[in-house]
TORVEXBA-406818 format. One record per residue (C-alpha): residue in three letters; x, y, z. Coordinates in pm, 1 decimal. Example, Ala and Ser with C-alpha at 12.3 -4.5 7.8 and 13.67 -1.06 7.14 Angstrom:
r->ALA; px->1230.0; py->-450.0; pz->780.0 $
r->SER; px->1367.0; py->-106.0; pz->714.0 $
END
This chain:
r->UNK; px->4875.8; py->971.4; pz->5948.1 $
r->UNK; px->5164.9; py->1055.9; pz->5712.4 $
r->UNK; px->5058.4; py->1399.5; pz->5592.9 $
r->UNK; px->5309.5; py->1417.2; pz->5309.4 $
r->UNK; px->5203.7; py->1081.0; pz->5163.6 $
r->UNK; px->4841.2; py->1164.5; pz->5234.4 $
r->UNK; px->4845.3; py->1491.0; pz->5042.1 $
r->UNK; px->5051.4; py->1360.4; pz->4752.7 $
r->UNK; px->4823.8; py->1059.6; pz->4705.8 $
r->UNK; px->4504.4; py->1264.0; pz->4727.1 $
r->UNK; px->4606.4; py->1574.2; pz->4535.3 $
r->UNK; px->4504.0; py->1478.2; pz->4184.5 $
r->UNK; px->4156.1; py->1373.5; pz->4290.2 $
r->UNK; px->4014.9; py->1699.6; pz->4413.6 $
r->UNK; px->4212.5; py->2004.3; pz->4514.2 $
r->UNK; px->4540.8; py->2086.3; pz->4347.9 $
r->UNK; px->4554.1; py->2264.0; pz->4016.2 $
r->UNK; px->4842.4; py->2500.5; pz->4047.9 $
r->UNK; px->5003.6; py->2497.1; pz->3708.1 $
r->UNK; px->4893.5; py->2853.6; pz->3652.6 $
r->UNK; px->5010.5; py->2981.5; pz->3989.4 $
r->UNK; px->5175.2; py->3321.3; pz->3957.7 $
r->UNK; px->5485.8; py->3436.6; pz->4133.8 $
r->UNK; px->5468.5; py->3711.9; pz->4391.5 $
r->UNK; px->5509.2; py->4060.0; pz->4248.6 $
r->UNK; px->5672.3; py->4186.5; pz->4568.0 $
r->UNK; px->6048.7; py->4160.7; pz->4549.3 $
r->UNK; px->6253.7; py->4063.1; pz->4850.3 $
r->UNK; px->6456.2; py->4322.4; pz->5032.4 $
r->UNK; px->6820.6; py->4276.8; pz->4942.8 $
r->UNK; px->7058.9; py->4125.0; pz->5193.1 $
r->UNK; px->7432.0; py->4158.3; pz->5135.2 $
r->UNK; px->7663.3; py->3958.1; pz->5356.6 $
r->UNK; px->7965.8; py->4177.4; pz->5416.6 $
r->UNK; px->8189.8; py->3942.9; pz->5618.3 $
r->UNK; px->8252.2; py->3568.5; pz->5570.6 $
r->UNK; px->8049.1; py->3370.0; pz->5821.9 $
r->UNK; px->8075.1; py->3020.1; pz->5678.3 $
r->UNK; px->7701.1; py->3011.1; pz->5608.4 $
r->UNK; px->7627.4; py->3280.9; pz->5351.3 $
r->UNK; px->7823.8; py->3383.7; pz->5039.2 $
r->UNK; px->8002.0; py->3712.1; pz->5125.6 $
r->UNK; px->7994.8; py->4021.7; pz->4908.6 $
r->UNK; px->7695.2; py->3929.0; pz->4693.6 $
r->UNK; px->7323.2; py->3998.4; pz->4712.5 $
r->UNK; px->7117.1; py->3703.5; pz->4829.1 $
r->UNK; px->6762.0; py->3813.3; pz->4750.1 $
r->UNK; px->6679.9; py->3850.6; pz->5117.5 $
r->UNK; px->6791.3; py->3499.5; pz->5215.4 $
r->UNK; px->7020.1; py->3447.1; pz->5512.8 $
r->UNK; px->7120.1; py->3122.5; pz->5679.4 $
r->UNK; px->7132.2; py->3175.9; pz->6056.0 $
r->UNK; px->7336.4; py->2957.0; pz->6293.2 $
r->UNK; px->7148.8; py->2790.2; pz->6579.5 $
r->UNK; px->7237.7; py->2544.3; pz->6854.0 $
r->UNK; px->7564.8; py->2727.7; pz->6908.6 $
r->UNK; px->7649.1; py->2710.2; pz->6538.1 $
r->UNK; px->7600.5; py->2335.5; pz->6501.5 $
r->UNK; px->7308.2; py->2379.8; pz->6261.7 $
r->UNK; px->7166.3; py->2654.0; pz->6041.5 $
r->UNK; px->6813.6; py->2767.6; pz->5961.6 $
r->UNK; px->6679.1; py->2944.7; pz->5655.6 $
r->UNK; px->6537.2; py->3296.4; pz->5676.1 $
r->UNK; px->6426.0; py->3547.9; pz->5417.2 $
r->UNK; px->6372.6; py->3921.1; pz->5455.0 $
r->UNK; px->6095.5; py->4076.6; pz->5244.6 $
r->UNK; px->6029.4; py->4450.0; pz->5236.6 $
r->UNK; px->6180.0; py->4724.6; pz->5445.4 $
r->UNK; px->6046.8; py->4948.6; pz->5717.1 $
r->UNK; px->6060.8; py->5049.7; pz->6081.8 $
r->UNK; px->5818.6; py->4776.5; pz->6192.2 $
r->UNK; px->5987.8; py->4437.6; pz->6169.9 $
r->UNK; px->5786.7; py->4114.7; pz->6194.1 $
r->UNK; px->5932.0; py->3766.4; pz->6240.6 $
r->UNK; px->5690.0; py->3495.0; pz->6123.0 $
r->UNK; px->5661.9; py->3163.9; pz->6307.1 $
r->UNK; px->5493.4; py->2893.6; pz->6101.8 $
r->UNK; px->5283.9; py->2612.7; pz->6241.7 $
r->UNK; px->5294.3; py->2238.1; pz->6234.6 $
r->UNK; px->5496.5; py->2151.6; pz->6420.5 $
r->UNK; px->5713.1; py->2046.7; pz->6129.3 $
r->UNK; px->5553.6; py->2254.7; pz->5852.8 $
r->UNK; px->5725.4; py->2531.3; pz->5654.9 $
r->UNK; px->5697.6; py->2905.2; pz->5597.8 $
r->UNK; px->5535.2; py->2848.7; pz->5257.2 $
r->UNK; px->5172.0; py->2856.4; pz->5368.2 $
r->UNK; px->5233.2; py->3206.3; pz->5506.3 $
r->UNK; px->5326.0; py->3345.6; pz->5164.0 $
r->UNK; px->5006.1; py->3551.1; pz->5154.5 $
r->UNK; px->5188.5; py->3788.7; pz->5390.4 $
r->UNK; px->5403.0; py->3906.6; pz->5098.2 $
r->UNK; px->5101.5; py->4058.1; pz->4927.5 $
r->UNK; px->5013.6; py->4280.5; pz->5222.6 $
r->UNK; px->5291.4; py->4357.2; pz->5470.4 $
r->UNK; px->5571.4; py->4492.0; pz->5247.2 $
r->UNK; px->5342.7; py->4728.8; pz->5056.0 $
r->UNK; px->5229.4; py->4865.1; pz->5393.2 $
r->UNK; px->5591.4; py->4950.9; pz->5474.6 $
r->UNK; px->5639.0; py->4655.2; pz->5708.5 $
r->UNK; px->5959.3; py->4453.5; pz->5706.2 $
r->UNK; px->5887.8; py->4080.7; pz->5737.2 $
r->UNK; px->6103.3; py->3774.8; pz->5787.1 $
r->UNK; px->6018.7; py->3421.6; pz->5683.1 $
r->UNK; px->6188.8; py->3150.8; pz->5886.0 $
r->UNK; px->6187.1; py->2771.3; pz->5846.1 $
r->UNK; px->6231.4; py->2620.0; pz->6190.2 $
r->UNK; px->6506.9; py->2363.3; pz->6239.7 $
r->UNK; px->6414.6; py->2035.5; pz->6075.5 $
r->UNK; px->6178.6; py->2207.9; pz->5833.8 $
r->UNK; px->6195.8; py->2269.2; pz->5459.5 $
r->UNK; px->6509.0; py->2472.3; pz->5367.0 $
r->UNK; px->6669.6; py->2451.0; pz->5712.6 $
r->UNK; px->6901.5; py->2176.5; pz->5834.8 $
r->UNK; px->6740.9; py->1840.0; pz->5911.4 $
r->UNK; px->6924.7; py->1681.4; pz->6204.5 $
r->UNK; px->6814.1; py->1336.9; pz->6317.5 $
r->UNK; px->6851.5; py->1401.1; pz->6691.7 $
r->UNK; px->6497.3; py->1350.6; pz->6819.5 $
r->UNK; px->6567.6; py->1528.2; pz->7149.8 $
r->UNK; px->6568.3; py->1854.9; pz->6952.5 $
r->UNK; px->6193.3; py->1842.1; pz->6889.7 $
r->UNK; px->6058.7; py->2012.5; pz->7200.5 $
r->UNK; px->5883.5; py->2344.4; pz->7252.4 $
r->UNK; px->6146.5; py->2468.9; pz->7496.5 $
r->UNK; px->6429.3; py->2402.6; pz->7252.6 $
r->UNK; px->6241.2; py->2584.3; pz->6976.1 $
r->UNK; px->6191.5; py->2887.3; pz->7203.5 $
r->UNK; px->6568.5; py->2906.9; pz->7245.3 $
r->UNK; px->6605.0; py->2875.4; pz->6867.8 $
r->UNK; px->6377.3; py->3173.8; pz->6807.5 $
r->UNK; px->6603.2; py->3382.6; pz->7031.7 $
r->UNK; px->6908.1; py->3266.2; pz->6835.8 $
r->UNK; px->6733.5; py->3365.1; pz->6512.0 $
r->UNK; px->6644.8; py->3705.6; pz->6654.7 $
r->UNK; px->7006.0; py->3764.5; pz->6746.4 $
r->UNK; px->7131.2; py->3636.5; pz->6411.6 $
r->UNK; px->6901.7; py->3871.4; pz->6220.6 $
r->UNK; px->6978.6; py->4164.0; pz->6449.7 $
r->UNK; px->6614.3; py->4219.7; pz->6540.5 $
r->UNK; px->6553.5; py->4446.4; pz->6838.4 $
r->UNK; px->6214.1; py->4567.5; pz->6955.1 $
r->UNK; px->6035.5; py->4359.7; pz->6691.8 $
r->UNK; px->5692.0; py->4206.0; pz->6640.6 $
r->UNK; px->5662.7; py->3829.8; pz->6679.7 $
r->UNK; px->5385.1; py->3665.3; pz->6477.5 $
r->UNK; px->5291.2; py->3302.6; pz->6540.2 $
r->UNK; px->5026.3; py->3094.5; pz->6368.1 $
r->UNK; px->4892.0; py->2765.1; pz->6508.1 $
r->UNK; px->5191.4; py->2583.8; pz->6664.8 $
r->UNK; px->5382.5; py->2902.9; pz->6590.7 $
r->UNK; px->5132.2; py->3079.2; pz->6817.1 $
r->UNK; px->5223.1; py->2849.9; pz->7107.2 $
r->UNK; px->5588.1; py->2916.1; pz->7033.8 $
r->UNK; px->5524.9; py->3291.7; pz->7024.4 $
r->UNK; px->5345.1; py->3284.2; pz->7360.1 $
r->UNK; px->5630.8; py->3097.3; pz->7522.1 $
r->UNK; px->5883.1; py->3338.3; pz->7372.5 $
r->UNK; px->5685.3; py->3638.3; pz->7499.3 $
r->UNK; px->5688.8; py->3490.6; pz->7848.6 $
r->UNK; px->6064.5; py->3429.1; pz->7842.6 $
r->UNK; px->6198.0; py->3724.5; pz->7641.1 $
r->UNK; px->5944.9; py->4009.1; pz->7675.7 $
r->UNK; px->6217.8; py->4273.8; pz->7665.5 $
r->UNK; px->6277.2; py->4209.1; pz->7294.1 $
r->UNK; px->5919.9; py->4261.4; pz->7176.5 $
r->UNK; px->5723.0; py->4564.4; pz->7063.4 $
r->UNK; px->5423.4; py->4354.1; pz->6962.1 $
r->UNK; px->5287.4; py->3999.4; pz->6962.8 $
r->UNK; px->5039.7; py->3834.3; pz->6724.4 $
r->UNK; px->4889.6; py->3494.6; pz->6809.4 $
r->UNK; px->4683.5; py->3366.0; pz->6519.0 $
r->UNK; px->4453.5; py->3065.5; pz->6549.3 $
r->UNK; px->4602.8; py->2909.2; pz->6861.1 $
r->UNK; px->4435.6; py->2823.2; pz->7189.8 $
r->UNK; px->4635.0; py->2856.9; pz->7511.9 $
r->UNK; px->4640.0; py->2482.4; pz->7582.2 $
r->UNK; px->4655.8; py->2157.0; pz->7391.8 $
r->UNK; px->4351.9; py->2032.8; pz->7581.6 $
r->UNK; px->4141.5; py->2327.9; pz->7460.4 $
r->UNK; px->4264.0; py->2267.9; pz->7104.5 $
r->UNK; px->4177.6; py->1897.1; pz->7112.0 $
r->UNK; px->3839.2; py->1956.0; pz->7271.9 $
r->UNK; px->3727.0; py->2194.3; pz->6998.0 $
r->UNK; px->3887.0; py->2003.1; pz->6709.7 $
r->UNK; px->3694.7; py->1694.4; pz->6818.0 $
r->UNK; px->3363.4; py->1880.0; pz->6777.4 $
r->UNK; px->3423.7; py->1883.3; pz->6403.0 $
r->UNK; px->3397.8; py->1505.2; pz->6394.1 $
r->UNK; px->3039.0; py->1532.2; pz->6518.1 $
r->UNK; px->2954.5; py->1721.1; pz->6197.7 $
r->UNK; px->3044.7; py->1424.9; pz->5979.1 $
r->UNK; px->2775.7; py->1213.6; pz->5820.3 $
r->UNK; px->2678.3; py->911.7; pz->6033.4 $
r->UNK; px->2845.3; py->676.8; pz->5786.0 $
r->UNK; px->3172.6; py->873.2; pz->5777.8 $
r->UNK; px->3178.3; py->913.9; pz->6156.6 $
r->UNK; px->3119.5; py->544.1; pz->6214.2 $
r->UNK; px->3401.7; py->456.4; pz->5975.7 $
r->UNK; px->3638.4; py->712.3; pz->6129.8 $
r->UNK; px->3566.8; py->587.3; pz->6483.3 $
r->UNK; px->3619.5; py->226.6; pz->6376.6 $
r->UNK; px->3956.0; py->304.6; pz->6216.8 $
r->UNK; px->4067.6; py->510.5; pz->6518.1 $
r->UNK; px->3971.5; py->225.4; pz->6749.1 $
r->UNK; px->4227.4; py->2.5; pz->6577.0 $
r->UNK; px->4471.6; py->294.8; pz->6528.8 $
r->UNK; px->4471.2; py->257.2; pz->6150.9 $
r->UNK; px->4550.6; py->622.1; pz->6086.9 $
r->UNK; px->4733.7; py->549.0; pz->5761.6 $
r->UNK; px->4432.7; py->379.0; pz->5605.6 $
r->UNK; px->4336.3; py->542.6; pz->5273.1 $
r->UNK; px->3976.3; py->551.2; pz->5398.1 $
r->UNK; px->4078.3; py->734.1; pz->5714.6 $
r->UNK; px->4293.5; py->982.6; pz->5526.8 $
r->UNK; px->4018.0; py->1047.8; pz->5271.6 $
r->UNK; px->3764.3; py->1134.0; pz->5542.5 $
r->UNK; px->4008.5; py->1360.1; pz->5726.0 $
r->UNK; px->4113.2; py->1545.0; pz->5411.0 $
r->UNK; px->3789.4; py->1573.0; pz->5219.3 $
r->UNK; px->3536.4; py->1600.8; pz->5502.0 $
r->UNK; px->3733.7; py->1765.8; pz->5784.2 $
r->UNK; px->4040.0; py->1952.1; pz->5657.2 $
r->UNK; px->3838.0; py->2102.8; pz->5372.2 $
r->UNK; px->3611.0; py->2264.8; pz->5631.2 $
r->UNK; px->3830.2; py->2348.6; pz->5930.9 $
r->UNK; px->4182.9; py->2390.1; pz->5787.4 $
r->UNK; px->4127.1; py->2580.2; pz->5463.0 $
r->UNK; px->3799.3; py->2639.2; pz->5282.7 $
r->UNK; px->3953.5; py->2788.4; pz->4967.0 $
r->UNK; px->3916.5; py->2587.1; pz->4645.9 $
r->UNK; px->4162.9; py->2481.9; pz->4522.0 $
r->UNK; px->4402.7; py->2503.6; pz->4813.9 $
r->UNK; px->4665.4; py->2778.2; pz->4771.0 $
r->UNK; px->4988.4; py->2651.7; pz->4622.5 $
r->UNK; px->5189.5; py->2765.9; pz->4925.1 $
r->UNK; px->4972.7; py->2551.6; pz->5152.6 $
r->UNK; px->5009.2; py->2252.4; pz->4923.0 $
r->UNK; px->5387.3; py->2289.8; pz->4933.1 $
r->UNK; px->5384.1; py->2315.1; pz->5312.4 $
r->UNK; px->5198.7; py->1984.3; pz->5334.1 $
r->UNK; px->5438.8; py->1825.0; pz->5086.2 $
r->UNK; px->5738.3; py->1947.6; pz->5287.7 $
r->UNK; px->5608.2; py->1846.7; pz->5631.1 $
r->UNK; px->5859.2; py->1678.8; pz->5859.9 $
r->UNK; px->5636.9; py->1399.8; pz->5984.8 $
r->UNK; px->5887.4; py->1291.7; pz->6249.2 $
r->UNK; px->5864.9; py->1629.9; pz->6420.3 $
r->UNK; px->5487.1; py->1642.7; pz->6387.8 $
r->UNK; px->5436.6; py->1297.1; pz->6533.3 $
r->UNK; px->5681.6; py->1344.6; pz->6819.4 $
r->UNK; px->5534.3; py->1678.3; pz->6925.2 $
r->UNK; px->5165.3; py->1652.6; pz->6828.8 $
r->UNK; px->5076.7; py->1293.9; pz->6742.7 $
r->UNK; px->4926.0; py->1129.0; pz->6436.6 $
r->UNK; px->4684.5; py->1415.4; pz->6370.6 $
r->UNK; px->4474.9; py->1684.2; pz->6539.0 $
r->UNK; px->4248.5; py->1424.4; pz->6699.2 $
r->UNK; px->4523.2; py->1201.0; pz->6835.6 $
r->UNK; px->4734.7; py->1408.8; pz->7075.7 $
r->UNK; px->5006.8; py->1171.5; pz->7194.3 $
r->UNK; px->5313.6; py->1393.7; pz->7147.9 $
r->UNK; px->5513.8; py->1597.9; pz->7394.9 $
r->UNK; px->5280.7; py->1896.8; pz->7348.4 $
r->UNK; px->4977.6; py->1711.3; pz->7485.1 $
r->UNK; px->5002.0; py->1869.7; pz->7831.1 $
r->UNK; px->5104.0; py->2218.1; pz->7714.0 $
r->UNK; px->4901.2; py->2488.0; pz->7891.9 $
r->UNK; px->4970.8; py->2860.4; pz->7949.2 $
r->UNK; px->4622.6; py->2978.0; pz->8047.8 $
r->UNK; px->4749.0; py->3048.4; pz->8398.6 $
r->UNK; px->5039.0; py->3261.4; pz->8273.7 $
r->UNK; px->4873.3; py->3483.4; pz->8014.7 $
r->UNK; px->4837.4; py->3762.3; pz->8270.7 $
r->UNK; px->5216.9; py->3788.9; pz->8274.6 $
r->UNK; px->5231.1; py->3904.9; pz->7911.8 $
r->UNK; px->5266.2; py->4282.7; pz->7903.4 $
r->UNK; px->5349.0; py->4308.8; pz->7534.0 $
r->UNK; px->5079.6; py->4464.9; pz->7316.1 $
r->UNK; px->4905.4; py->4158.6; pz->7171.1 $
r->UNK; px->4662.0; py->4071.2; pz->6894.3 $
r->UNK; px->4473.6; py->3740.4; pz->6915.3 $
r->UNK; px->4305.9; py->3621.1; pz->6593.2 $
r->UNK; px->4025.4; py->3365.9; pz->6575.6 $
r->UNK; px->3788.5; py->3250.3; pz->6303.2 $
r->UNK; px->3445.2; py->3094.1; pz->6281.1 $
r->UNK; px->3536.0; py->2766.4; pz->6113.3 $
r->UNK; px->3870.6; py->2705.7; pz->6284.1 $
r->UNK; px->3982.3; py->2379.9; pz->6443.8 $
r->UNK; px->4064.1; py->2608.9; pz->6738.7 $
r->UNK; px->3774.2; py->2763.9; pz->6930.5 $
r->UNK; px->3756.2; py->3137.0; pz->6842.4 $
r->UNK; px->3611.6; py->3197.5; pz->7188.7 $
r->UNK; px->3947.0; py->3084.6; pz->7329.0 $
r->UNK; px->4132.2; py->3356.2; pz->7137.8 $
r->UNK; px->3873.3; py->3610.6; pz->7247.7 $
r->UNK; px->3922.4; py->3509.5; pz->7611.0 $
r->UNK; px->4300.7; py->3511.5; pz->7573.6 $
r->UNK; px->4286.5; py->3873.9; pz->7458.0 $
r->UNK; px->4123.7; py->3965.4; pz->7789.6 $
r->UNK; px->4382.2; py->3777.8; pz->7997.2 $
r->UNK; px->4698.4; py->3938.1; pz->7860.7 $
r->UNK; px->4760.3; py->4289.7; pz->7987.6 $
r->UNK; px->4724.1; py->4474.3; pz->7656.6 $
r->UNK; px->4519.5; py->4246.7; pz->7433.4 $
r->UNK; px->4304.0; py->4298.3; pz->7125.3 $
r->UNK; px->4085.3; py->4039.0; pz->6955.2 $
r->UNK; px->4014.4; py->4006.2; pz->6582.6 $
r->UNK; px->3747.6; py->3774.6; pz->6444.1 $
r->UNK; px->3727.6; py->3637.2; pz->6089.4 $
r->UNK; px->3361.7; py->3544.3; pz->6024.9 $
r->UNK; px->3429.3; py->3349.2; pz->5706.1 $
r->UNK; px->3765.1; py->3198.8; pz->5793.4 $
r->UNK; px->3898.1; py->2860.6; pz->5901.5 $
r->UNK; px->4234.5; py->2772.1; pz->6053.0 $
r->UNK; px->4406.4; py->2939.6; pz->5758.5 $
r->UNK; px->4196.6; py->3254.2; pz->5753.1 $
r->UNK; px->4484.4; py->3447.3; pz->5596.9 $
r->UNK; px->4367.7; py->3266.1; pz->5283.6 $
r->UNK; px->3995.1; py->3199.6; pz->5315.9 $
r->UNK; px->3897.0; py->3526.9; pz->5488.5 $
r->UNK; px->4183.5; py->3729.9; pz->5353.5 $
r->UNK; px->4029.7; py->4077.5; pz->5338.5 $
r->UNK; px->3919.0; py->4074.7; pz->5701.7 $
r->UNK; px->4235.2; py->3903.0; pz->5821.8 $
r->UNK; px->4479.4; py->4152.7; pz->5677.8 $
r->UNK; px->4263.5; py->4452.9; pz->5753.9 $
r->UNK; px->4274.5; py->4356.5; pz->6122.2 $
r->UNK; px->4641.3; py->4253.0; pz->6120.2 $
r->UNK; px->4767.6; py->4569.2; pz->5948.2 $
r->UNK; px->4556.0; py->4792.4; pz->6170.2 $
r->UNK; px->4717.9; py->4632.9; pz->6474.1 $
r->UNK; px->5071.9; py->4653.1; pz->6335.7 $
r->UNK; px->5029.6; py->5026.9; pz->6276.2 $
r->UNK; px->4969.1; py->5074.7; pz->6648.6 $
r->UNK; px->5279.7; py->4903.0; pz->6788.4 $
END
């Protein structure tokens, strides 16, 4: 399913009315590039934006610093292939709590470079990229936050580079692709008999781009398990519009229910005990991921805490916002 086409075609019918969206009232922390680096304009303020070289300088990725403080949090967005934009709710909570946060569009996503080399789209390569970004931003002893696919990326980073972390947050991500698929599939059983029959018939012939298929997934499934807010937040809408479908398909598959990408066998359940970093796992009642997985994961890492959002879905930073940020900020104050 082409998510970008899917969202754009469906938007006017039911969920997007963002003309009155207001800009964030939290200003970005200033970044001044002192020395020429070939990526950022030297000697001027950039509103927190810095382009960071990756892959040995062959490409660059977009980052943005917001706020200032002793606790520094690097945000890893999901997808794979989405953008930082759906995480913009963070700006309303972290900086005013004295927490320094960094947006980051992964390579191939949104404001970052878009190379066409398909071998780049692997989890291992992205883990290396996160380390390059950390070095480029000068982050030492920082908190790594990952949501959804970003949570898988954060877990892998914590296993490979634990010495750099003071804290780890894994939001709405099970520890294996199999666990994710198993729970996501349970949502299909909640469809009406007519919708389920149609969905099964279209999947049987692999017609994932059918308007009927996309309508059922968006209106009957995504509206319940991805984000329950009405209308969808503008940042989420923009993330869907800016999705790199090539990355998503190569790594995940056509959608949540069709796992054919190179992540399909990903599994770190057996390695969670190796994570010594202080960790917060976040789950929610209506998520496409099983909240019981996140609860169990918190018991398997060495210093884990679990937070539960009783009214939230996959994007509980939007649809269970009060609980989500209360739990997240409380954890960040302890690292």
